[in-house]
GUNU-219055 format. One line per 3 residues: number of its first residue (from 1); their letters; for each residue y, z, x of C-alpha. Coordinates in nm, 3 decimals, always signed. Example, Ala and Ser with C-alpha at 12.3 -4.5 7.8 and 13.67 -1.06 7.14 Angstrom:
% residues 2
1	AS	-0.450/+0.780/+1.230 | -0.106/+0.714/+1.367
This chain:
% residues 280
1	XXX	+17.757/+6.652/+7.271 | +18.113/+6.520/+7.214 | +18.244/+6.688/+7.530
4	XXX	+18.051/+6.402/+7.705 | +18.261/+6.138/+7.517 | +18.596/+6.044/+7.723
7	XXX	+18.893/+5.929/+7.532 | +19.212/+5.773/+7.708 | +19.534/+5.810/+7.535
10	XXX	+19.807/+5.596/+7.690 | +20.137/+5.673/+7.525 | +20.481/+5.730/+7.708
13	XXX	+20.599/+5.951/+7.403 | +20.490/+6.297/+7.487 | +20.517/+6.416/+7.140
16	XXX	+20.285/+6.138/+7.006 | +20.041/+6.189/+7.297 | +20.016/+6.564/+7.267
19	XXX	+19.965/+6.521/+6.873 | +19.688/+6.256/+6.916 | +19.537/+6.504/+7.203
22	XXX	+19.531/+6.794/+6.975 | +19.367/+6.601/+6.681 | +19.091/+6.452/+6.893
25	XXX	+19.029/+6.771/+7.091 | +18.932/+6.941/+6.773 | +18.634/+6.703/+6.775
28	XXX	+18.513/+6.827/+7.123 | +18.607/+6.505/+7.294 | +18.760/+6.507/+7.649
31	XXX	+19.084/+6.359/+7.653 | +19.265/+6.171/+7.970 | +19.637/+6.101/+7.919
34	XXX	+19.846/+5.836/+8.072 | +20.229/+5.747/+8.049 | +20.194/+5.383/+8.069
37	XXX	+19.968/+5.102/+8.152 | +19.957/+5.160/+8.538 | +19.835/+5.532/+8.493
40	XXX	+19.590/+5.414/+8.233 | +19.442/+5.170/+8.472 | +19.394/+5.451/+8.724
43	XXX	+19.218/+5.672/+8.481 | +18.971/+5.382/+8.401 | +18.921/+5.358/+8.785
46	XXX	+18.822/+5.725/+8.793 | +18.657/+5.796/+8.451 | +18.404/+5.628/+8.236
49	XXX	+18.612/+5.577/+7.932 | +18.448/+5.537/+7.583 | +18.743/+5.459/+7.376
52	XXX	+19.120/+5.370/+7.460 | +19.407/+5.446/+7.256 | +19.707/+5.259/+7.395
55	XXX	+20.060/+5.215/+7.281 | +20.227/+4.893/+7.304 | +20.576/+4.974/+7.411
58	XXX	+20.545/+5.165/+7.732 | +20.731/+5.109/+8.059 | +20.690/+4.973/+8.303
61	XXX	+20.350/+4.847/+8.200 | +20.275/+4.841/+7.811 | +19.968/+4.839/+7.619
64	XXX	+19.906/+4.456/+7.608 | +19.928/+4.447/+7.982 | +19.672/+4.704/+8.004
67	XXX	+19.446/+4.527/+7.776 | +19.484/+4.205/+7.980 | +19.383/+4.385/+8.282
70	XXX	+19.059/+4.496/+8.110 | +18.994/+4.125/+8.015 | +19.076/+3.982/+8.360
73	XXX	+18.843/+4.247/+8.538 | +18.573/+4.212/+8.285 | +18.597/+4.589/+8.200
76	XXX	+18.420/+4.657/+7.858 | +18.618/+4.923/+7.690 | +18.711/+4.925/+7.330
79	XXX	+19.093/+4.947/+7.268 | +19.262/+5.074/+6.970 | +19.638/+4.985/+6.962
82	XXX	+19.895/+5.239/+6.852 | +20.234/+5.094/+6.757 | +20.522/+5.152/+6.542
85	XXX	+20.581/+4.776/+6.514 | +20.445/+4.630/+6.195 | +20.508/+4.264/+6.260
88	XXX	+20.219/+3.989/+6.232 | +20.283/+3.909/+6.586 | +20.126/+4.229/+6.708
91	XXX	+19.820/+4.168/+6.492 | +19.764/+3.837/+6.623 | +19.803/+3.911/+6.989
94	XXX	+19.575/+4.214/+6.946 | +19.320/+3.979/+6.780 | +19.332/+3.727/+7.055
97	XXX	+19.287/+4.004/+7.323 | +18.993/+4.140/+7.146 | +19.157/+4.473/+7.031
100	XXX	+18.928/+4.648/+6.784 | +19.189/+4.820/+6.561 | +19.564/+4.849/+6.524
103	XXX	+19.705/+5.193/+6.380 | +20.047/+5.223/+6.291 | +20.276/+5.508/+6.375
106	XXX	+20.330/+5.781/+6.259 | +19.962/+5.866/+6.302 | +19.776/+6.016/+6.028
109	XXX	+19.520/+6.255/+6.157 | +19.216/+6.171/+5.930 | +19.262/+5.814/+5.993
112	XXX	+19.278/+5.869/+6.372 | +18.948/+6.059/+6.353 | +18.784/+5.809/+6.136
115	XXX	+18.887/+5.514/+6.357 | +18.745/+5.679/+6.675 | +18.432/+5.781/+6.502
118	XXX	+18.377/+5.418/+6.379 | +18.426/+5.276/+6.720 | +18.200/+5.525/+6.892
121	XXX	+17.927/+5.446/+6.620 | +17.956/+5.067/+6.700 | +17.891/+5.162/+7.061
124	XXX	+17.583/+5.367/+6.993 | +17.766/+5.711/+7.047 | +17.727/+6.017/+6.835
127	XXX	+18.069/+6.105/+6.717 | +17.946/+6.434/+6.515 | +18.037/+6.371/+6.152
130	XXX	+18.046/+6.756/+6.087 | +18.333/+6.798/+6.316 | +18.521/+6.525/+6.138
133	XXX	+18.459/+6.669/+5.787 | +18.587/+6.994/+5.923 | +18.929/+6.861/+6.054
136	XXX	+18.992/+6.668/+5.730 | +19.062/+7.002/+5.551 | +19.204/+7.218/+5.857
139	XXX	+19.488/+7.068/+6.057 | +19.663/+7.320/+6.312 | +20.039/+7.406/+6.310
142	XXX	+20.098/+7.220/+6.616 | +19.935/+6.901/+6.509 | +20.119/+6.900/+6.175
145	XXX	+20.446/+6.966/+6.337 | +20.399/+6.701/+6.614 | +20.332/+6.460/+6.326
148	XXX	+20.647/+6.549/+6.155 | +20.831/+6.504/+6.467 | +20.680/+6.153/+6.511
151	XXX	+20.767/+6.061/+6.165 | +21.128/+6.156/+6.217 | +21.129/+5.976/+6.542
154	XXX	+21.017/+5.641/+6.383 | +21.252/+5.697/+6.074 | +21.542/+5.710/+6.327
157	XXX	+21.427/+5.399/+6.538 | +21.364/+5.193/+6.253 | +21.716/+5.256/+6.099
160	XXX	+21.562/+5.349/+5.749 | +21.739/+5.705/+5.762 | +21.822/+5.970/+5.980
163	XXX	+21.580/+6.160/+6.230 | +21.412/+6.373/+5.949 | +21.056/+6.423/+5.845
166	XXX	+20.855/+6.671/+5.637 | +20.498/+6.718/+5.494 | +20.339/+6.970/+5.286
169	XXX	+19.977/+7.103/+5.310 | +19.751/+7.322/+5.106 | +19.651/+7.654/+5.234
172	XXX	+19.378/+7.507/+5.442 | +19.582/+7.254/+5.620 | +19.517/+6.939/+5.414
175	XXX	+19.814/+6.697/+5.389 | +19.943/+6.668/+5.018 | +20.261/+6.505/+5.051
178	XXX	+20.491/+6.365/+5.332 | +20.848/+6.235/+5.334 | +21.118/+6.093/+5.569
181	XXX	+21.497/+6.083/+5.512 | +21.592/+5.775/+5.290 | +21.932/+5.839/+5.198
184	XXX	+22.040/+5.523/+5.386 | +21.779/+5.290/+5.286 | +21.740/+5.409/+4.937
187	XXX	+22.093/+5.451/+4.866 | +21.981/+5.780/+4.724 | +22.170/+6.108/+4.811
190	XXX	+21.870/+6.324/+4.700 | +21.637/+6.134/+4.925 | +21.599/+6.422/+5.202
193	XXX	+21.267/+6.445/+5.391 | +21.159/+6.787/+5.259 | +21.265/+6.674/+4.886
196	XXX	+21.057/+6.357/+4.917 | +20.737/+6.529/+5.049 | +20.764/+6.811/+4.756
199	XXX	+20.803/+6.529/+4.504 | +20.483/+6.363/+4.645 | +20.281/+6.694/+4.659
202	XXX	+20.374/+6.767/+4.304 | +20.267/+6.443/+4.181 | +19.936/+6.487/+4.361
205	XXX	+19.882/+6.834/+4.223 | +19.987/+6.742/+3.874 | +20.244/+7.020/+3.859
208	XXX	+20.532/+7.211/+3.998 | +20.350/+7.527/+4.137 | +20.351/+7.487/+4.524
211	XXX	+20.319/+7.855/+4.592 | +20.000/+7.815/+4.782 | +20.128/+7.530/+5.006
214	XXX	+20.302/+7.507/+5.351 | +20.606/+7.302/+5.439 | +20.666/+7.143/+5.779
217	XXX	+21.010/+7.000/+5.859 | +21.152/+6.850/+6.169 | +21.491/+7.054/+6.093
220	XXX	+21.588/+7.327/+5.866 | +21.582/+7.221/+5.515 | +21.907/+7.119/+5.334
223	XXX	+22.070/+7.316/+5.068 | +21.920/+7.079/+4.810 | +21.579/+7.146/+5.002
226	XXX	+21.609/+7.516/+4.999 | +21.677/+7.502/+4.627 | +21.369/+7.301/+4.546
229	XXX	+21.164/+7.506/+4.774 | +21.244/+7.815/+4.572 | +21.191/+7.634/+4.251
232	XXX	+20.839/+7.520/+4.338 | +20.754/+7.856/+4.488 | +20.677/+7.767/+4.847
235	XXX	+20.669/+8.086/+5.056 | +20.606/+7.926/+5.407 | +20.826/+7.678/+5.596
238	XXX	+20.813/+7.568/+5.958 | +21.080/+7.373/+6.122 | +21.164/+7.246/+6.458
241	XXX	+21.537/+7.222/+6.481 | +21.817/+7.447/+6.328 | +22.128/+7.316/+6.173
244	XXX	+22.303/+7.415/+6.487 | +22.080/+7.221/+6.704 | +22.145/+6.920/+6.480
247	XXX	+22.517/+6.985/+6.490 | +22.534/+6.991/+6.858 | +22.339/+6.676/+6.897
250	XXX	+22.557/+6.503/+6.642 | +22.887/+6.615/+6.809 | +22.974/+6.864/+6.532
253	XXX	+22.860/+6.653/+6.238 | +22.618/+6.851/+5.993 | +22.596/+6.636/+5.708
256	XXX	+22.235/+6.763/+5.646 | +22.362/+7.121/+5.620 | +22.639/+7.303/+5.414
259	XXX	+22.884/+7.089/+5.219 | +23.222/+7.013/+5.374 | +23.424/+7.190/+5.078
262	XXX	+23.358/+7.450/+4.817 | +23.252/+7.314/+4.492 | +23.423/+7.461/+4.187
265	XXX	+23.218/+7.552/+3.872 | +23.363/+7.620/+3.533 | +23.176/+7.697/+3.212
268	XXX	+23.280/+7.468/+2.920 | +23.128/+7.429/+2.562 | +22.922/+7.747/+2.565
271	XXX	+22.965/+7.812/+2.187 | +22.873/+7.452/+2.104 | +22.574/+7.448/+2.322
274	XXX	+22.445/+7.777/+2.183 | +22.478/+7.645/+1.830 | +22.277/+7.322/+1.912
277	XXX	+21.990/+7.509/+2.074 | +21.981/+7.760/+1.777 | +21.956/+7.474/+1.534
280	X	+21.658/+7.336/+1.750
């Protein structure tokens, strides 16, 4: 049974750690958490760990320091590195230390499950494929929201946009589209997180009817997002932060919320437009 499989998650970001814990617990694995490399070492001293998932940038002792400890002590535990750094140096050092796999943040639930499954199979363990298939179409609300928050954190830290992320699922919890704020990197004023996620989901579904879908956002949708949500028929939206929360964190700046001034609308050319359509 999977309850006899112990997985270590060494990650100092509580949101990311809880997200991965939630994903893997659905498979019946026993999860042991650690905030840094030192805590991870204490865990392996007390528990027979089958797979270790470790983040690189933990303090005071990071993931590579933990892996080096395993090498020096001759401890045979398969390691999967979790990182938001996509540089070639990470891959090179990971390979040199015998790391089996490097997974980029934000973590995709199905990829995490598949990676752990393959590592366990290589070690002669039974990862219960049936459980994996079930999870691929049924992510919990907490896991999905944790992923959205993780996306927002990474987007902010990499400077690609603000701390905003969003994803859309079908009625069974399968992810159809994801998006992060790209107004800065794309130079696109329409690149709000929820807008990008809706675009991707609509392309995947081949149409603009998303009435059976669920939207998860790191914060309340923008005015543009609200309009798009209504136009595609999404009836259920979950969000983590309100506009007031964001305004407070930004010291009063709510550029993602209401416009700074009222826009004036005037009708012009009605008769000409009516004639044009009549002629069509």
